C-alpha positions as CSV (number, residue, x, y, z in Angstrom):
1,X,-59.6,9.3,78.3
2,X,-62.7,8.4,76.4
3,X,-63.1,10.3,73.1
4,X,-65.5,13.2,73.4
5,X,-67.7,13.4,70.3
6,X,-70.1,16.2,71.2
7,X,-70.6,19.1,73.6
8,X,-73.0,17.1,75.7
9,X,-70.3,14.5,76.4
10,X,-67.8,17.2,77.3
11,X,-70.2,18.8,79.8
12,X,-70.8,15.3,81.3
13,X,-67.1,14.6,81.6
14,X,-66.5,17.9,83.3
15,X,-69.4,17.5,85.7
16,X,-67.9,14.1,86.9
17,X,-64.6,15.7,87.8
18,X,-63.8,16.2,91.5
19,X,-63.0,19.9,91.1
20,X,-64.3,22.9,89.2
21,X,-62.3,25.4,87.2
22,X,-62.4,29.0,88.4
23,X,-63.3,31.4,85.6
24,X,-63.2,35.2,85.8
25,X,-66.2,36.8,84.0
26,X,-65.2,40.2,82.7
27,X,-67.9,42.9,82.8
28,X,-71.0,40.6,82.7
29,X,-73.4,43.4,82.0
30,X,-75.3,41.5,79.3
31,X,-77.9,38.9,80.0
32,X,-76.5,36.4,77.4
33,X,-73.1,36.2,79.2
34,X,-74.9,35.7,82.6
35,X,-77.2,33.1,81.1
36,X,-74.2,31.1,79.9
37,X,-72.5,31.3,83.2
38,X,-75.7,30.2,84.9
39,X,-75.8,27.1,82.7
40,X,-72.2,26.3,83.6
41,X,-73.0,26.8,87.3
42,X,-76.1,24.6,86.9
43,X,-73.9,21.9,85.3
44,X,-71.4,22.1,88.1
45,X,-68.4,22.7,85.9
46,X,-67.1,26.1,87.1
47,X,-66.8,28.5,89.9
48,X,-67.3,32.1,88.7
49,X,-65.6,35.3,89.7
50,X,-67.6,38.2,88.4
51,X,-65.3,41.2,87.7
52,X,-67.5,44.3,87.7
53,X,-71.3,44.7,87.3
54,X,-72.0,43.4,90.8
55,X,-75.5,44.9,90.9
56,X,-76.6,43.2,87.7
57,X,-75.3,39.9,88.9
58,X,-76.9,40.1,92.3
59,X,-80.2,40.9,90.6
60,X,-79.9,37.7,88.5
61,X,-81.6,34.9,90.5
62,X,-80.4,32.2,88.1
63,X,-76.9,33.0,89.2
64,X,-77.5,33.9,92.9
65,X,-79.0,30.4,93.6
66,X,-75.3,29.3,93.3
67,X,-74.0,31.8,95.8
68,X,-71.6,29.2,97.2
69,X,-69.8,29.0,93.9
70,X,-69.5,32.7,93.0
71,X,-67.5,35.6,94.1
72,X,-67.0,39.2,93.1
73,X,-64.2,41.7,92.2
74,X,-65.3,45.3,91.9
75,X,-64.4,47.4,88.9
76,X,-65.6,50.8,87.8
77,X,-65.6,50.2,84.1
78,X,-64.9,47.4,81.5
79,X,-61.2,48.4,81.0
80,X,-60.5,48.2,84.7
81,X,-62.4,44.9,84.8
82,X,-60.2,43.5,82.0
83,X,-57.0,44.6,83.8
84,X,-58.1,43.0,87.1
85,X,-59.1,39.7,85.5
86,X,-55.9,39.4,83.5
87,X,-54.0,40.1,86.8
88,X,-55.9,37.3,88.4
89,X,-54.9,34.9,85.6
90,X,-51.3,36.0,85.7
91,X,-51.2,35.4,89.4
92,X,-52.8,32.0,89.2
93,X,-56.0,32.9,90.9
94,X,-58.2,31.8,88.0
95,X,-58.0,29.0,85.4
96,X,-59.7,30.9,82.5
97,X,-61.2,34.2,81.5
98,X,-64.5,35.0,79.8
99,X,-65.3,38.2,77.8
100,X,-68.6,39.8,78.8
101,X,-69.9,43.1,77.4
102,X,-66.7,44.9,76.4
103,X,-64.9,45.6,73.1
104,X,-62.6,42.7,72.0
105,X,-59.8,45.2,71.3
106,X,-59.9,46.5,74.8
107,X,-59.7,43.0,76.2
108,X,-56.8,42.2,73.9
109,X,-54.9,45.2,75.1
110,X,-55.0,43.9,78.6
111,X,-54.2,40.3,77.6
112,X,-51.3,41.4,75.4
113,X,-49.9,44.1,77.7
114,X,-46.1,43.5,77.7
115,X,-45.7,44.1,81.4
116,X,-48.9,42.8,82.9
117,X,-50.4,40.5,80.2
118,X,-50.7,36.7,79.9
119,X,-49.0,36.0,76.6
120,X,-45.9,33.9,77.4
121,X,-42.6,35.2,75.8
122,X,-42.2,33.8,72.3
123,X,-45.8,32.5,72.2
124,X,-48.5,33.2,69.6
125,X,-52.1,34.2,70.3
126,X,-54.6,32.5,68.0
127,X,-58.3,31.7,68.0
128,X,-59.5,28.2,68.1
129,X,-63.1,27.2,67.3
130,X,-64.6,23.8,68.2
131,X,-67.8,23.1,66.4
132,X,-70.5,20.4,66.5
133,X,-72.1,20.1,63.0
134,X,-75.3,18.0,62.9
135,X,-74.1,16.0,59.8
136,X,-70.7,15.2,61.3
137,X,-70.3,12.4,64.0
138,X,-67.5,14.1,65.8
139,X,-66.4,17.5,67.1
140,X,-64.3,19.5,64.6
141,X,-61.8,22.2,65.4
142,X,-60.6,24.9,63.2
143,X,-58.3,28.0,63.3
144,X,-58.1,31.0,63.0
145,X,-61.4,32.8,62.4
146,X,-60.8,35.9,64.5
147,X,-57.2,36.9,65.4
148,X,-54.4,36.3,62.9
149,X,-55.1,37.7,59.4
150,X,-52.4,36.0,57.5
151,X,-50.4,33.5,59.6
152,X,-46.6,33.3,59.2
153,X,-44.9,30.0,59.1
154,X,-44.1,30.2,62.8
155,X,-47.7,31.2,63.7
156,X,-49.1,28.3,61.7
157,X,-46.8,25.9,63.6
158,X,-48.4,27.1,66.8
159,X,-51.8,26.7,65.3
160,X,-51.1,23.1,64.4
161,X,-49.6,22.4,67.9
162,X,-52.6,23.9,69.7
163,X,-55.0,21.9,67.6
164,X,-53.1,18.8,68.4
165,X,-53.1,19.6,72.1
166,X,-56.8,20.4,72.2
167,X,-57.6,17.3,70.2
168,X,-55.9,15.1,72.8
169,X,-57.8,16.9,75.6
170,X,-60.9,15.8,73.7
171,X,-59.7,12.2,74.0
172,X,-58.4,11.8,70.4
173,X,-55.1,9.9,70.9
174,X,-53.7,11.0,67.5
175,X,-55.7,14.0,66.1
176,X,-55.9,14.3,62.3
177,X,-55.1,17.9,61.3
178,X,-55.8,18.9,57.7
179,X,-54.0,21.9,56.1
180,X,-56.8,23.6,54.1
181,X,-56.7,25.3,50.7
182,X,-58.6,25.3,47.5
183,X,-56.1,22.9,45.9
184,X,-54.7,19.5,46.7
185,X,-51.2,20.4,45.4
186,X,-48.5,22.6,46.8
187,X,-48.3,25.6,44.5
188,X,-46.1,28.3,45.9
189,X,-46.5,30.6,42.8
190,X,-50.3,30.8,42.8
191,X,-51.1,29.8,46.4
192,X,-48.2,30.9,48.5
193,X,-49.7,29.7,51.8
194,X,-49.2,26.1,50.6
195,X,-45.5,26.5,50.4
196,X,-45.1,25.8,54.1
197,X,-47.3,22.8,54.2
198,X,-44.6,20.2,53.4
199,X,-42.5,21.4,56.3
200,X,-45.5,21.1,58.7
201,X,-46.0,17.6,57.6
202,X,-42.3,16.8,58.2
203,X,-42.4,18.4,61.6
204,X,-45.5,16.3,62.5
205,X,-43.8,13.1,61.3
206,X,-40.8,14.0,63.5
207,X,-43.1,14.3,66.5
208,X,-42.7,18.0,67.1
209,X,-46.4,18.5,67.8
210,X,-46.8,15.4,69.9
211,X,-49.0,12.5,68.7
212,X,-50.9,13.7,65.7
213,X,-51.3,13.4,61.9
214,X,-50.8,16.4,59.7
215,X,-51.4,16.4,55.9
216,X,-52.5,18.8,53.1
217,X,-53.3,20.8,51.2
218,X,-56.8,19.6,51.0
219,X,-60.1,21.3,50.5
220,X,-62.7,21.1,53.3
221,X,-64.7,18.5,51.6
222,X,-61.8,16.0,51.1
223,X,-60.6,16.7,54.6
224,X,-63.9,15.7,56.1
225,X,-65.3,13.2,53.7
226,X,-63.7,9.8,52.8
227,X,-66.0,9.5,49.8
228,X,-64.9,12.9,48.4
229,X,-61.2,11.9,48.9
230,X,-61.7,8.6,47.2
231,X,-63.6,10.2,44.3
232,X,-60.6,12.5,43.7
233,X,-58.2,9.5,43.9
234,X,-56.4,10.9,46.9
235,X,-54.7,8.9,49.6
236,X,-53.8,10.3,53.0
237,X,-53.6,9.2,56.6
238,X,-56.3,11.9,57.2
239,X,-58.6,9.6,55.2
240,X,-61.4,12.2,55.1
241,X,-61.8,12.1,58.9
242,X,-60.1,15.3,60.0
243,X,-60.4,16.4,63.6
244,X,-59.0,19.8,62.9
245,X,-58.8,22.2,60.0
246,X,-56.0,24.8,59.7
247,X,-57.2,27.5,57.3
248,X,-54.8,29.5,55.2
249,X,-56.0,32.9,56.4
250,X,-58.7,34.6,58.5
251,X,-60.9,35.3,55.4
252,X,-61.3,31.6,54.7
253,X,-61.7,30.6,58.3
254,X,-64.2,33.3,59.2
255,X,-66.3,32.6,56.1
256,X,-66.4,28.9,57.1
257,X,-67.4,29.8,60.6
258,X,-70.3,32.0,59.4
259,X,-71.4,29.5,56.8
260,X,-71.7,26.5,59.1
261,X,-73.5,28.4,61.8
262,X,-76.0,30.0,59.3
263,X,-76.7,27.2,56.9
264,X,-75.7,24.0,58.7
265,X,-77.1,24.6,62.2
266,X,-73.6,24.2,63.8
267,X,-73.0,24.9,67.5
268,X,-69.7,26.5,68.3
269,X,-67.3,27.2,71.1
270,X,-64.6,29.8,70.6
271,X,-61.4,30.3,72.6
272,X,-58.2,32.4,72.5
273,X,-55.4,29.9,72.9
274,X,-51.6,30.2,73.3
275,X,-51.9,32.2,76.6
276,X,-51.2,31.3,80.2
277,X,-54.9,30.5,80.5
278,X,-57.6,30.1,77.8
279,X,-59.9,33.1,77.2
280,X,-63.5,32.5,76.2
281,X,-64.1,35.0,73.4
282,X,-67.7,34.7,72.2
283,X,-69.0,36.5,69.2
284,X,-71.7,39.2,69.7
285,X,-74.1,37.0,67.7
286,X,-73.5,33.8,69.8
287,X,-76.3,32.3,71.8
288,X,-76.1,31.7,75.5
289,X,-75.8,28.0,74.7
290,X,-72.8,28.6,72.4
291,X,-71.2,30.7,75.2
292,X,-71.8,27.9,77.6
293,X,-70.1,25.4,75.3
294,X,-67.1,27.8,75.1
295,X,-66.9,27.8,78.9
296,X,-66.9,24.0,78.8
297,X,-64.1,23.9,76.3
298,X,-62.1,26.3,78.3
299,X,-62.6,24.1,81.3
300,X,-61.1,21.2,79.5
């Protein structure tokens, strides 16, 4: 597969596929969600199942022009819509879910329900962001800005594995995954998150995450800039060209997310990963374009 270096290339690659992914849109009451779905229908990359809010969807001409690629499942409220959509995913009727106008906690309750949810036994739910930053000539993944406050060693292993898998879906044969901190040295006393980094490097070298390179700790600048790495006299197979950043905790990752979108003009796509199917989990402040990119990444 050819490496996908921006969201436009991802959409083009999906449009050239012979089949579309089927996505359940949960409670699409808001115009931003419907606009993103309309973009995905225009691009020819999804079939949409609207769960709830039939009247609002049927009144949206941008969607109804694609009537051959949409269907409906009725729901009386957003909680019922979430339960129905999760059931569709569990039964293999849809390939992905997308959150509309409902509270994230309510959606997570349905997703994580022990009897009827879609979290595989022993798996870990985490949030994966893919971003296109104007100053960077490639897509950059990072985790976790939304779900896991302080990852355990086991959860961080899953984060690394999911980054590696997504990187390969983007056509990167051997994704470079940087373990991020404010230091370049393991310091278990002052920075306890770094204590697990050597083990992650060893696991990657042993092939436990599939083809990928894992190294760190590095700060973000060294992870993404060969010049910064050289200036500090650091050597690493990451070589300042990280494809993914694994942050120590949600505080660091969320701050990075808000910073690049506010000050760097970054476009983003956000997914819940580690489930039976990916879940598009846009932020309330995301634009329709960003939500559309999230749909594209879920379709990959």
